[in-house]
KOLGU-4560 file (N, C-alpha, C; in nm, 3 decimals, padded with zeros to 5 digits):
<recs>
<n_xx: 00.086 n_yy: -00.118 n_zz: 00.000 ca_xx: 00.000 ca_yy: 00.000 ca_zz: 00.000 c_xx: 00.089 c_yy: 00.123 c_zz: 00.000 mol: A seq: 1 type: MET>
<n_xx: 00.077 n_yy: 00.207 n_zz: -00.099 ca_xx: 00.158 ca_yy: 00.327 ca_zz: -00.111 c_xx: 00.097 c_yy: 00.440 c_zz: -00.028 mol: A seq: 2 type: GLN>
<n_xx: 00.176 n_yy: 00.505 n_zz: 00.051 ca_xx: 00.132 ca_yy: 00.617 ca_zz: 00.133 c_xx: 00.201 c_yy: 00.744 c_zz: 00.085 mol: A seq: 3 type: GLN>
<n_xx: 00.147 n_yy: 00.857 n_zz: 00.128 ca_xx: 00.215 ca_yy: 00.984 ca_zz: 00.104 c_xx: 00.353 c_yy: 00.976 c_zz: 00.167 mol: A seq: 4 type: ALA>
<n_xx: 00.440 n_yy: 01.064 n_zz: 00.130 ca_xx: 00.581 ca_yy: 01.063 ca_zz: 00.173 c_xx: 00.601 c_yy: 01.017 c_zz: 00.317 mol: A seq: 5 type: GLU>
<n_xx: 00.531 n_yy: 01.076 n_zz: 00.413 ca_xx: 00.557 ca_yy: 01.039 ca_zz: 00.552 c_xx: 00.429 c_yy: 01.016 c_zz: 00.632 mol: A seq: 6 type: SER>
<n_xx: 00.315 n_yy: 01.019 n_zz: 00.567 ca_xx: 00.189 ca_yy: 01.009 ca_zz: 00.639 c_xx: 00.142 c_yy: 00.864 c_zz: 00.651 mol: A seq: 7 type: GLU>
<n_xx: 00.109 n_yy: 00.827 n_zz: 00.773 ca_xx: 00.042 ca_yy: 00.700 ca_zz: 00.798 c_xx: -00.095 c_yy: 00.735 c_zz: 00.853 mol: A seq: 8 type: VAL>
<n_xx: -00.197 n_yy: 00.668 n_zz: 00.802 ca_xx: -00.334 ca_yy: 00.697 ca_zz: 00.840 c_xx: -00.397 c_yy: 00.579 c_zz: 00.913 mol: A seq: 9 type: THR>
<n_xx: -00.513 n_yy: 00.604 n_zz: 00.972 ca_xx: -00.587 ca_yy: 00.495 ca_zz: 01.036 c_xx: -00.631 c_yy: 00.392 c_zz: 00.931 mol: A seq: 10 type: LEU>
<n_xx: -00.660 n_yy: 00.436 n_zz: 00.811 ca_xx: -00.696 ca_yy: 00.343 ca_zz: 00.703 c_xx: -00.578 c_yy: 00.251 c_zz: 00.669 mol: A seq: 11 type: ALA>
<n_xx: -00.457 n_yy: 00.306 n_zz: 00.672 ca_xx: -00.335 ca_yy: 00.226 ca_zz: 00.649 c_xx: -00.324 c_yy: 00.117 c_zz: 00.755 mol: A seq: 12 type: PHE>
<n_xx: -00.343 n_yy: 00.152 n_zz: 00.884 ca_xx: -00.336 ca_yy: 00.052 ca_zz: 00.991 c_xx: -00.447 c_yy: -00.051 c_zz: 00.977 mol: A seq: 13 type: LEU>
<n_xx: -00.566 n_yy: -00.009 n_zz: 00.937 ca_xx: -00.676 ca_yy: -00.104 ca_zz: 00.917 c_xx: -00.643 c_yy: -00.201 c_zz: 00.805 mol: A seq: 14 type: ALA>
<n_xx: -00.581 n_yy: -00.153 n_zz: 00.700 ca_xx: -00.545 ca_yy: -00.241 ca_zz: 00.589 c_xx: -00.432 c_yy: -00.336 c_zz: 00.628 mol: A seq: 15 type: SER>
<n_xx: -00.344 n_yy: -00.294 n_zz: 00.717 ca_xx: -00.240 ca_yy: -00.382 ca_zz: 00.771 c_xx: -00.305 c_yy: -00.495 c_zz: 00.852 mol: A seq: 16 type: PHE>
<n_xx: -00.402 n_yy: -00.460 n_zz: 00.936 ca_xx: -00.474 ca_yy: -00.561 ca_zz: 01.014 c_xx: -00.549 c_yy: -00.657 c_zz: 00.922 mol: A seq: 17 type: ALA>
<n_xx: -00.610 n_yy: -00.605 n_zz: 00.818 ca_xx: -00.680 ca_yy: -00.692 ca_zz: 00.722 c_xx: -00.585 c_yy: -00.792 c_zz: 00.658 mol: A seq: 18 type: ASP>
<n_xx: -00.465 n_yy: -00.747 n_zz: 00.628 ca_xx: -00.365 ca_yy: -00.836 ca_zz: 00.567 c_xx: -00.330 c_yy: -00.951 c_zz: 00.662 mol: A seq: 19 type: ALA>
<n_xx: -00.321 n_yy: -00.920 n_zz: 00.793 ca_xx: -00.296 ca_yy: -01.027 ca_zz: 00.892 c_xx: -00.409 c_yy: -01.128 c_zz: 00.889 mol: A seq: 20 type: TRP>
<n_xx: -00.533 n_yy: -01.080 n_zz: 00.889 ca_xx: -00.647 ca_yy: -01.170 ca_zz: 00.896 c_xx: -00.671 c_yy: -01.246 c_zz: 00.766 mol: A seq: 21 type: ASN>
<n_xx: -00.621 n_yy: -01.194 n_zz: 00.655 ca_xx: -00.628 ca_yy: -01.265 ca_zz: 00.527 c_xx: -00.506 c_yy: -01.355 c_zz: 00.506 mol: A seq: 22 type: CYS>
<n_xx: -00.412 n_yy: -01.351 n_zz: 00.600 ca_xx: -00.287 ca_yy: -01.428 ca_zz: 00.589 c_xx: -00.216 c_yy: -01.394 c_zz: 00.458 mol: A seq: 23 type: HIS>
<n_xx: -00.210 n_yy: -01.266 n_zz: 00.427 ca_xx: -00.153 ca_yy: -01.216 ca_zz: 00.302 c_xx: -00.016 c_yy: -01.154 c_zz: 00.329 mol: A seq: 24 type: ASP>
<n_xx: 00.086 n_yy: -01.235 n_zz: 00.319 ca_xx: 00.222 ca_yy: -01.193 ca_zz: 00.350 c_xx: 00.271 c_yy: -01.081 c_zz: 00.258 mol: A seq: 25 type: LEU>
<n_xx: 00.237 n_yy: -01.088 n_zz: 00.131 ca_xx: 00.280 ca_yy: -00.981 ca_zz: 00.039 c_xx: 00.217 c_yy: -00.847 c_zz: 00.077 mol: A seq: 26 type: ASP>
<n_xx: 00.090 n_yy: -00.848 n_zz: 00.116 ca_xx: 00.024 ca_yy: -00.724 ca_zz: 00.158 c_xx: 00.088 c_yy: -00.671 c_zz: 00.287 mol: A seq: 27 type: ALA>
<n_xx: 00.121 n_yy: -00.759 n_zz: 00.380 ca_xx: 00.190 ca_yy: -00.714 ca_zz: 00.502 c_xx: 00.321 c_yy: -00.646 c_zz: 00.468 mol: A seq: 28 type: LEU>
<n_xx: 00.397 n_yy: -00.707 n_zz: 00.380 ca_xx: 00.527 ca_yy: -00.652 ca_zz: 00.347 c_xx: 00.515 c_yy: -00.521 c_zz: 00.271 mol: A seq: 29 type: MET>
<n_xx: 00.406 n_yy: -00.500 n_zz: 00.199 ca_xx: 00.384 ca_yy: -00.373 ca_zz: 00.129 c_xx: 00.366 c_yy: -00.258 c_zz: 00.228 mol: A seq: 30 type: ALA>
<n_xx: 00.329 n_yy: -00.288 n_zz: 00.352 ca_xx: 00.313 ca_yy: -00.187 ca_zz: 00.457 c_xx: 00.444 c_yy: -00.163 c_zz: 00.534 mol: A seq: 31 type: HIS>
<n_xx: 00.545 n_yy: -00.242 n_zz: 00.507 ca_xx: 00.663 ca_yy: -00.250 ca_zz: 00.592 c_xx: 00.783 c_yy: -00.183 c_zz: 00.527 mol: A seq: 32 type: THR>
<n_xx: 00.851 n_yy: -00.099 n_zz: 00.602 ca_xx: 00.971 ca_yy: -00.028 ca_zz: 00.555 c_xx: 01.085 c_yy: -00.129 c_zz: 00.532 mol: A seq: 33 type: HIS>
<n_xx: 01.171 n_yy: -00.100 n_zz: 00.437 ca_xx: 01.280 ca_yy: -00.193 ca_zz: 00.404 c_xx: 01.379 c_yy: -00.213 c_zz: 00.518 mol: A seq: 34 type: GLN>
<n_xx: 01.391 n_yy: -00.119 n_zz: 00.610 ca_xx: 01.484 ca_yy: -00.131 ca_zz: 00.723 c_xx: 01.410 c_yy: -00.167 c_zz: 00.853 mol: A seq: 35 type: HIS>
<n_xx: 01.306 n_yy: -00.246 n_zz: 00.839 ca_xx: 01.213 ca_yy: -00.274 ca_zz: 00.949 c_xx: 01.270 c_yy: -00.363 c_zz: 01.059 mol: A seq: 36 type: CYS>
<n_xx: 01.199 n_yy: -00.357 n_zz: 01.172 ca_xx: 01.226 ca_yy: -00.441 ca_zz: 01.288 c_xx: 01.091 c_yy: -00.491 c_zz: 01.337 mol: A seq: 37 type: VAL>
<n_xx: 01.085 n_yy: -00.621 n_zz: 01.367 ca_xx: 00.965 ca_yy: -00.681 ca_zz: 01.426 c_xx: 01.006 c_yy: -00.748 c_zz: 01.556 mol: A seq: 38 type: PHE>
<n_xx: 00.945 n_yy: -00.702 n_zz: 01.665 ca_xx: 00.969 ca_yy: -00.761 ca_zz: 01.797 c_xx: 00.840 c_yy: -00.830 c_zz: 01.839 mol: A seq: 39 type: MET>
<n_xx: 00.839 n_yy: -00.963 n_zz: 01.832 ca_xx: 00.721 ca_yy: -01.041 ca_zz: 01.868 c_xx: 00.708 c_yy: -01.048 c_zz: 02.020 mol: A seq: 40 type: ALA>
<n_xx: 00.589 n_yy: -01.081 n_zz: 02.064 ca_xx: 00.561 ca_yy: -01.079 ca_zz: 02.208 c_xx: 00.610 c_yy: -01.204 c_zz: 02.280 mol: A seq: 41 type: SER>
<n_xx: 00.654 n_yy: -01.303 n_zz: 02.210 ca_xx: 00.694 ca_yy: -01.428 ca_zz: 02.275 c_xx: 00.845 c_yy: -01.445 c_zz: 02.278 mol: A seq: 42 type: VAL>
<n_xx: 00.893 n_yy: -01.499 n_zz: 02.385 ca_xx: 01.031 ca_yy: -01.535 ca_zz: 02.414 c_xx: 01.066 c_yy: -01.480 c_zz: 02.551 mol: A seq: 43 type: ARG>
<n_xx: 01.174 n_yy: -01.522 n_zz: 02.605 ca_xx: 01.209 ca_yy: -01.480 ca_zz: 02.740 c_xx: 01.307 c_yy: -01.363 c_zz: 02.744 mol: A seq: 44 type: THR>
<n_xx: 01.347 n_yy: -01.310 n_zz: 02.629 ca_xx: 01.437 ca_yy: -01.195 ca_zz: 02.628 c_xx: 01.356 c_yy: -01.066 c_zz: 02.639 mol: A seq: 45 type: THR>
<n_xx: 01.422 n_yy: -00.959 n_zz: 02.675 ca_xx: 01.356 ca_yy: -00.830 ca_zz: 02.692 c_xx: 01.282 c_yy: -00.788 c_zz: 02.564 mol: A seq: 46 type: VAL>
<n_xx: 01.341 n_yy: -00.808 n_zz: 02.448 ca_xx: 01.282 ca_yy: -00.765 ca_zz: 02.322 c_xx: 01.185 c_yy: -00.867 c_zz: 02.264 mol: A seq: 47 type: GLU>
<n_xx: 01.165 n_yy: -00.982 n_zz: 02.327 ca_xx: 01.087 ca_yy: -01.088 ca_zz: 02.265 c_xx: 01.170 c_yy: -01.150 c_zz: 02.153 mol: A seq: 48 type: GLY>
<n_xx: 01.105 n_yy: -01.214 n_zz: 02.059 ca_xx: 01.176 ca_yy: -01.264 ca_zz: 01.941 c_xx: 01.188 c_yy: -01.146 c_zz: 01.845 mol: A seq: 49 type: THR>
<n_xx: 01.310 n_yy: -01.120 n_zz: 01.800 ca_xx: 01.334 ca_yy: -01.000 ca_zz: 01.718 c_xx: 01.385 c_yy: -01.039 c_zz: 01.579 mol: A seq: 50 type: GLU>
<n_xx: 01.324 n_yy: -00.977 n_zz: 01.478 ca_xx: 01.368 ca_yy: -00.993 ca_zz: 01.340 c_xx: 01.403 c_yy: -00.855 c_zz: 01.286 mol: A seq: 51 type: TRP>
<n_xx: 01.516 n_yy: -00.844 n_zz: 01.214 ca_xx: 01.563 ca_yy: -00.717 ca_zz: 01.158 c_xx: 01.586 c_yy: -00.732 c_zz: 01.008 mol: A seq: 52 type: ARG>
<n_xx: 01.534 n_yy: -00.637 n_zz: 00.933 ca_xx: 01.550 ca_yy: -00.639 ca_zz: 00.787 c_xx: 01.430 c_yy: -00.704 c_zz: 00.720 mol: A seq: 53 type: GLY>
<n_xx: 01.406 n_yy: -00.665 n_zz: 00.597 ca_xx: 01.284 ca_yy: -00.702 ca_zz: 00.527 c_xx: 01.265 c_yy: -00.854 c_zz: 00.514 mol: A seq: 54 type: ILE>
<n_xx: 01.369 n_yy: -00.928 n_zz: 00.481 ca_xx: 01.354 ca_yy: -01.073 ca_zz: 00.465 c_xx: 01.333 c_yy: -01.142 c_zz: 00.599 mol: A seq: 55 type: GLU>
<n_xx: 01.405 n_yy: -01.097 n_zz: 00.701 ca_xx: 01.388 ca_yy: -01.156 ca_zz: 00.834 c_xx: 01.249 c_yy: -01.127 c_zz: 00.889 mol: A seq: 56 type: ALA>
<n_xx: 01.200 n_yy: -01.004 n_zz: 00.870 ca_xx: 01.066 ca_yy: -00.969 ca_zz: 00.918 c_xx: 00.961 c_yy: -01.051 c_zz: 00.845 mol: A seq: 57 type: VAL>
<n_xx: 00.979 n_yy: -01.071 n_zz: 00.716 ca_xx: 00.887 ca_yy: -01.157 ca_zz: 00.639 c_xx: 00.880 c_yy: -01.295 c_zz: 00.702 mol: A seq: 58 type: ARG>
<n_xx: 00.995 n_yy: -01.351 n_zz: 00.738 ca_xx: 01.000 ca_yy: -01.482 ca_zz: 00.804 c_xx: 00.930 c_yy: -01.477 c_zz: 00.939 mol: A seq: 59 type: THR>
<n_xx: 00.953 n_yy: -01.371 n_zz: 01.015 ca_xx: 00.889 ca_yy: -01.356 ca_zz: 01.145 c_xx: 00.738 c_yy: -01.346 c_zz: 01.135 mol: A seq: 60 type: GLY>
<n_xx: 00.689 n_yy: -01.269 n_zz: 01.039 ca_xx: 00.545 ca_yy: -01.258 ca_zz: 01.020 c_xx: 00.484 c_yy: -01.394 c_zz: 00.985 mol: A seq: 61 type: TYR>
<n_xx: 00.549 n_yy: -01.466 n_zz: 00.893 ca_xx: 00.498 ca_yy: -01.597 ca_zz: 00.850 c_xx: 00.500 c_yy: -01.699 c_zz: 00.964 mol: A seq: 62 type: ALA>
<n_xx: 00.590 n_yy: -01.683 n_zz: 01.059 ca_xx: 00.602 ca_yy: -01.778 ca_zz: 01.170 c_xx: 00.474 c_yy: -01.784 c_zz: 01.252 mol: A seq: 63 type: ALA>
<n_xx: 00.401 n_yy: -01.674 n_zz: 01.260 ca_xx: 00.275 ca_yy: -01.675 ca_zz: 01.336 c_xx: 00.180 c_yy: -01.778 c_zz: 01.278 mol: A seq: 64 type: LEU>
<n_xx: 00.166 n_yy: -01.780 n_zz: 01.147 ca_xx: 00.072 ca_yy: -01.872 ca_zz: 01.084 c_xx: 00.119 c_yy: -02.017 c_zz: 01.092 mol: A seq: 65 type: TRP>
<n_xx: 00.249 n_yy: -02.039 n_zz: 01.106 ca_xx: 00.298 ca_yy: -02.175 ca_zz: 01.128 c_xx: 00.256 c_yy: -02.224 c_zz: 01.266 mol: A seq: 66 type: SER>
<n_xx: 00.259 n_yy: -02.135 n_zz: 01.364 ca_xx: 00.221 ca_yy: -02.171 ca_zz: 01.500 c_xx: 00.069 c_yy: -02.171 c_zz: 01.520 mol: A seq: 67 type: SER>
<n_xx: 00.000 n_yy: -02.079 n_zz: 01.452 ca_xx: -00.145 ca_yy: -02.063 ca_zz: 01.465 c_xx: -00.206 c_yy: -02.051 c_zz: 01.325 mol: A seq: 68 type: PHE>
<n_xx: -00.234 n_yy: -02.162 n_zz: 01.259 ca_xx: -00.284 ca_yy: -02.157 ca_zz: 01.121 c_xx: -00.413 c_yy: -02.078 c_zz: 01.104 mol: A seq: 69 type: PRO>
<n_xx: -00.492 n_yy: -02.067 n_zz: 01.211 ca_xx: -00.619 ca_yy: -01.994 ca_zz: 01.204 c_xx: -00.613 c_yy: -01.860 c_zz: 01.277 mol: A seq: 70 type: ASP>
<n_xx: -00.494 n_yy: -01.804 n_zz: 01.290 ca_xx: -00.474 ca_yy: -01.677 ca_zz: 01.361 c_xx: -00.569 c_yy: -01.569 c_zz: 01.311 mol: A seq: 71 type: ALA>
<n_xx: -00.625 n_yy: -01.495 n_zz: 01.407 ca_xx: -00.716 ca_yy: -01.386 ca_zz: 01.373 c_xx: -00.699 c_yy: -01.274 c_zz: 01.477 mol: A seq: 72 type: HIS>
<n_xx: -00.708 n_yy: -01.150 n_zz: 01.429 ca_xx: -00.698 ca_yy: -01.033 ca_zz: 01.516 c_xx: -00.828 c_yy: -00.954 c_zz: 01.507 mol: A seq: 73 type: PHE>
<n_xx: -00.895 n_yy: -00.939 n_zz: 01.622 ca_xx: -01.013 ca_yy: -00.854 ca_zz: 01.630 c_xx: -00.965 c_yy: -00.715 c_zz: 01.670 mol: A seq: 74 type: GLU>
<n_xx: -00.984 n_yy: -00.619 n_zz: 01.582 ca_xx: -00.934 ca_yy: -00.484 ca_zz: 01.607 c_xx: -01.020 c_yy: -00.411 c_zz: 01.710 mol: A seq: 75 type: CYS>
<n_xx: -00.955 n_yy: -00.354 n_zz: 01.810 ca_xx: -01.025 ca_yy: -00.280 ca_zz: 01.915 c_xx: -01.008 c_yy: -00.130 c_zz: 01.900 mol: A seq: 76 type: LEU>
<n_xx: -00.910 n_yy: -00.087 n_zz: 01.823 ca_xx: -00.887 ca_yy: 00.055 ca_zz: 01.802 c_xx: -00.742 c_yy: 00.085 c_zz: 01.773 mol: A seq: 77 type: GLY>
<n_xx: -00.722 n_yy: 00.196 n_zz: 01.705 ca_xx: -00.588 ca_yy: 00.241 ca_zz: 01.666 c_xx: -00.577 c_yy: 00.389 c_zz: 01.696 mol: A seq: 78 type: ASP>
<n_xx: -00.453 n_yy: 00.434 n_zz: 01.717 ca_xx: -00.429 ca_yy: 00.577 ca_zz: 01.717 c_xx: -00.289 c_yy: 00.604 c_zz: 01.666 mol: A seq: 79 type: PHE>
<n_xx: -00.273 n_yy: 00.724 n_zz: 01.613 ca_xx: -00.146 ca_yy: 00.769 ca_zz: 01.556 c_xx: -00.113 c_yy: 00.904 c_zz: 01.616 mol: A seq: 80 type: ILE>
<n_xx: 00.013 n_yy: 00.922 n_zz: 01.654 ca_xx: 00.061 ca_yy: 01.050 ca_zz: 01.704 c_xx: 00.198 c_yy: 01.074 c_zz: 01.642 mol: A seq: 81 type: CYS>
<n_xx: 00.202 n_yy: 01.155 n_zz: 01.538 ca_xx: 00.328 ca_yy: 01.180 ca_zz: 01.469 c_xx: 00.379 c_yy: 01.055 c_zz: 01.401 mol: A seq: 82 type: GLY>
<n_xx: 00.503 n_yy: 01.017 n_zz: 01.432 ca_xx: 00.562 ca_yy: 00.898 ca_zz: 01.370 c_xx: 00.547 c_yy: 00.773 c_zz: 01.455 mol: A seq: 83 type: ASP>
<n_xx: 00.453 n_yy: 00.776 n_zz: 01.549 ca_xx: 00.426 ca_yy: 00.661 ca_zz: 01.636 c_xx: 00.277 c_yy: 00.626 c_zz: 01.628 mol: A seq: 84 type: ARG>
<n_xx: 00.244 n_yy: 00.503 n_zz: 01.662 ca_xx: 00.105 ca_yy: 00.462 ca_zz: 01.663 c_xx: 00.087 c_yy: 00.335 c_zz: 01.743 mol: A seq: 85 type: GLY>
<n_xx: -00.038 n_yy: 00.306 n_zz: 01.775 ca_xx: -00.072 ca_yy: 00.186 ca_zz: 01.851 c_xx: -00.198 c_yy: 00.124 c_zz: 01.791 mol: A seq: 86 type: VAL>
<n_xx: -00.198 n_yy: -00.008 n_zz: 01.781 ca_xx: -00.317 ca_yy: -00.084 ca_zz: 01.746 c_xx: -00.345 c_yy: -00.180 c_zz: 01.861 mol: A seq: 87 type: SER>
<n_xx: -00.469 n_yy: -00.177 n_zz: 01.911 ca_xx: -00.511 ca_yy: -00.272 ca_zz: 02.014 c_xx: -00.597 c_yy: -00.379 c_zz: 01.948 mol: A seq: 88 type: GLU>
<n_xx: -00.585 n_yy: -00.503 n_zz: 01.997 ca_xx: -00.655 ca_yy: -00.615 ca_zz: 01.936 c_xx: -00.676 c_yy: -00.729 c_zz: 02.035 mol: A seq: 89 type: TRP>
<n_xx: -00.761 n_yy: -00.821 n_zz: 01.997 ca_xx: -00.773 ca_yy: -00.950 ca_zz: 02.065 c_xx: -00.733 c_yy: -01.056 c_zz: 01.964 mol: A seq: 90 type: ILE>
<n_xx: -00.634 n_yy: -01.134 n_zz: 02.001 ca_xx: -00.584 ca_yy: -01.243 ca_zz: 01.917 c_xx: -00.658 c_yy: -01.371 c_zz: 01.952 mol: A seq: 91 type: PHE>
<n_xx: -00.699 n_yy: -01.445 n_zz: 01.850 ca_xx: -00.752 ca_yy: -01.579 ca_zz: 01.870 c_xx: -00.683 c_yy: -01.672 c_zz: 01.772 mol: A seq: 92 type: THR>
<n_xx: -00.662 n_yy: -01.794 n_zz: 01.816 ca_xx: -00.601 ca_yy: -01.894 ca_zz: 01.728 c_xx: -00.589 c_yy: -02.027 c_zz: 01.798 mol: A seq: 93 type: GLY>
<n_xx: -00.568 n_yy: -02.129 n_zz: 01.717 ca_xx: -00.548 ca_yy: -02.265 ca_zz: 01.767 c_xx: -00.402 c_yy: -02.300 c_zz: 01.750 mol: A seq: 94 type: THR>
<n_xx: -00.334 n_yy: -02.329 n_zz: 01.862 ca_xx: -00.191 ca_yy: -02.359 ca_zz: 01.857 c_xx: -00.169 c_yy: -02.490 c_zz: 01.783 mol: A seq: 95 type: ARG>
<n_xx: -00.085 n_yy: -02.485 n_zz: 01.682 ca_xx: -00.056 ca_yy: -02.600 ca_zz: 01.597 c_xx: 00.007 c_yy: -02.715 c_zz: 01.677 mol: A seq: 96 type: ASN>
<n_xx: 00.090 n_yy: -02.686 n_zz: 01.774 ca_xx: 00.166 ca_yy: -02.790 ca_zz: 01.845 c_xx: 00.080 c_yy: -02.878 c_zz: 01.933 mol: A seq: 97 type: SER>
<n_xx: -00.028 n_yy: -02.823 n_zz: 01.993 ca_xx: -00.106 ca_yy: -02.904 ca_zz: 02.087 c_xx: -00.257 c_yy: -02.887 c_zz: 02.073 mol: A seq: 98 type: ASP>
<n_xx: -00.302 n_yy: -02.808 n_zz: 01.977 ca_xx: -00.444 ca_yy: -02.788 ca_zz: 01.955 c_xx: -00.513 c_yy: -02.696 c_zz: 02.055 mol: A seq: 99 type: GLY>
<n_xx: -00.435 n_yy: -02.633 n_zz: 02.144 ca_xx: -00.493 ca_yy: -02.543 ca_zz: 02.244 c_xx: -00.549 c_yy: -02.418 c_zz: 02.178 mol: A seq: 100 type: ALA>
<n_xx: -00.666 n_yy: -02.375 n_zz: 02.226 ca_xx: -00.727 ca_yy: -02.250 ca_zz: 02.180 c_xx: -00.668 c_yy: -02.135 c_zz: 02.261 mol: A seq: 101 type: LYS>
<n_xx: -00.627 n_yy: -02.030 n_zz: 02.193 ca_xx: -00.569 ca_yy: -01.914 ca_zz: 02.258 c_xx: -00.656 c_yy: -01.792 c_zz: 02.227 mol: A seq: 102 type: VAL>
<n_xx: -00.683 n_yy: -01.714 n_zz: 02.328 ca_xx: -00.754 ca_yy: -01.586 ca_zz: 02.314 c_xx: -00.684 c_yy: -01.490 c_zz: 02.409 mol: A seq: 103 type: ARG>
<n_xx: -00.627 n_yy: -01.383 n_zz: 02.354 ca_xx: -00.548 ca_yy: -01.292 ca_zz: 02.437 c_xx: -00.557 c_yy: -01.150 c_zz: 02.382 mol: A seq: 104 type: ALA>
<n_xx: -00.564 n_yy: -01.055 n_zz: 02.474 ca_xx: -00.560 ca_yy: -00.914 ca_zz: 02.438 c_xx: -00.415 c_yy: -00.874 c_zz: 02.415 mol: A seq: 105 type: ARG>
<n_xx: -00.395 n_yy: -00.783 n_zz: 02.320 ca_xx: -00.261 ca_yy: -00.735 ca_zz: 02.294 c_xx: -00.261 c_yy: -00.603 c_zz: 02.220 mol: A seq: 106 type: GLY>
<n_xx: -00.142 n_yy: -00.558 n_zz: 02.188 ca_xx: -00.128 ca_yy: -00.435 ca_zz: 02.111 c_xx: 00.004 c_yy: -00.436 c_zz: 02.035 mol: A seq: 107 type: CYS>
<n_xx: 00.009 n_yy: -00.357 n_zz: 01.933 ca_xx: 00.132 ca_yy: -00.329 ca_zz: 01.860 c_xx: 00.164 c_yy: -00.183 c_zz: 01.880 mol: A seq: 108 type: ASP>
<n_xx: 00.289 n_yy: -00.154 n_zz: 01.912 ca_xx: 00.338 ca_yy: -00.017 ca_zz: 01.920 c_xx: 00.427 c_yy: 00.001 c_zz: 01.796 mol: A seq: 109 type: VAL>
<n_xx: 00.390 n_yy: 00.096 n_zz: 01.713 ca_xx: 00.457 ca_yy: 00.117 ca_zz: 01.585 c_xx: 00.544 c_yy: 00.243 c_zz: 01.587 mol: A seq: 110 type: PHE>
<n_xx: 00.652 n_yy: 00.237 n_zz: 01.509 ca_xx: 00.726 ca_yy: 00.355 ca_zz: 01.467 c_xx: 00.718 c_yy: 00.356 c_zz: 01.315 mol: A seq: 111 type: THR>
<n_xx: 00.687 n_yy: 00.473 n_zz: 01.258 ca_xx: 00.670 ca_yy: 00.485 ca_zz: 01.113 c_xx: 00.785 c_yy: 00.565 c_zz: 01.052 mol: A seq: 112 type: PHE>
<n_xx: 00.815 n_yy: 00.532 n_zz: 00.928 ca_xx: 00.912 ca_yy: 00.611 ca_zz: 00.850 c_xx: 00.870 c_yy: 00.605 c_zz: 00.704 mol: A seq: 113 type: ARG>
<n_xx: 00.867 n_yy: 00.721 n_zz: 00.641 ca_xx: 00.836 ca_yy: 00.731 ca_zz: 00.498 c_xx: 00.704 c_yy: 00.662 c_zz: 00.463 mol: A seq: 114 type: ALA>
<n_xx: 00.604 n_yy: 00.675 n_zz: 00.550 ca_xx: 00.472 ca_yy: 00.621 ca_zz: 00.521 c_xx: 00.458 c_yy: 00.471 c_zz: 00.537 mol: A seq: 115 type: GLY>
<n_xx: 00.555 n_yy: 00.409 n_zz: 00.605 ca_xx: 00.550 ca_yy: 00.264 ca_zz: 00.625 c_xx: 00.585 c_yy: 00.230 c_zz: 00.769 mol: A seq: 116 type: LYS>
<n_xx: 00.569 n_yy: 00.104 n_zz: 00.805 ca_xx: 00.599 ca_yy: 00.058 ca_zz: 00.940 c_xx: 00.749 c_yy: 00.026 c_zz: 00.948 mol: A seq: 117 type: ILE>
<n_xx: 00.818 n_yy: 00.102 n_zz: 01.031 ca_xx: 00.961 ca_yy: 00.078 ca_zz: 01.054 c_xx: 00.980 c_yy: -00.023 c_zz: 01.167 mol: A seq: 118 type: LEU>
<n_xx: 00.908 n_yy: -00.004 n_zz: 01.277 ca_xx: 00.917 ca_yy: -00.094 ca_zz: 01.393 c_xx: 00.776 c_yy: -00.138 c_zz: 01.431 mol: A seq: 119 type: VAL>
<n_xx: 00.760 n_yy: -00.269 n_zz: 01.447 ca_xx: 00.636 ca_yy: -00.328 ca_zz: 01.499 c_xx: 00.675 c_yy: -00.401 c_zz: 01.626 mol: A seq: 120 type: LYS>
<n_xx: 00.640 n_yy: -00.343 n_zz: 01.739 ca_xx: 00.673 ca_yy: -00.400 ca_zz: 01.870 c_xx: 00.544 c_yy: -00.453 c_zz: 01.930 mol: A seq: 121 type: ASN>
<n_xx: 00.531 n_yy: -00.586 n_zz: 01.938 ca_xx: 00.406 ca_yy: -00.650 ca_zz: 01.977 c_xx: 00.408 c_yy: -00.691 c_zz: 02.124 mol: A seq: 122 type: SER>
<n_xx: 00.292 n_yy: -00.675 n_zz: 02.186 ca_xx: 00.273 ca_yy: -00.716 ca_zz: 02.327 c_xx: 00.143 c_yy: -00.796 c_zz: 02.334 mol: A seq: 123 type: PHE>
<n_xx: 00.148 n_yy: -00.911 n_zz: 02.401 ca_xx: 00.029 ca_yy: -00.995 ca_zz: 02.415 c_xx: 00.024 c_yy: -01.054 c_zz: 02.553 mol: A seq: 124 type: ARG>
<n_xx: -00.092 n_yy: -01.047 n_zz: 02.616 ca_xx: -00.107 ca_yy: -01.109 ca_zz: 02.746 c_xx: -00.098 c_yy: -01.261 c_zz: 02.728 mol: A seq: 125 type: LYS>
<n_xx: -00.031 n_yy: -01.327 n_zz: 02.823 ca_xx: -00.011 ca_yy: -01.472 ca_zz: 02.814 c_xx: -00.049 c_yy: -01.535 c_zz: 02.948 mol: A seq: 126 type: GLN>
<n_xx: -00.097 n_yy: -01.656 n_zz: 02.941 ca_xx: -00.119 ca_yy: -01.730 ca_zz: 03.064 c_xx: 00.016 c_yy: -01.774 c_zz: 03.119 mol: A seq: 127 type: LEU>
<n_xx: 00.030 n_yy: -01.777 n_zz: 03.253 ca_xx: 00.160 ca_yy: -01.819 ca_zz: 03.308 c_xx: 00.189 c_yy: -01.967 c_zz: 03.282 mol: A seq: 128 type: PRO>
</recs>
């Protein structure tokens, strides 16, 4: 999705969420800056699982569908303030490894550059 030079809109974030729910990796990457960083909410390190660069982020995005083939995000709201933004959502999916149903509230904290997502930092509530 092509944006104005540096403007990211709520429609842009909605279309990014739609790409997740359609499992459309090419559409996700069209929203993503070439020097991107994706910090997933899972792992025991401070940053979670981190992918840097367009090819690594593509792999990181696709990993969600490997773990949760029916992954879905219910959008609760978005906001943008300058070059930062937040999307709140409820994630639902069936874990591929054990068939467990997962439902969790979460959010993405974004940094934007040149009308695209430079950093996607994800947070999701997890059961202990």
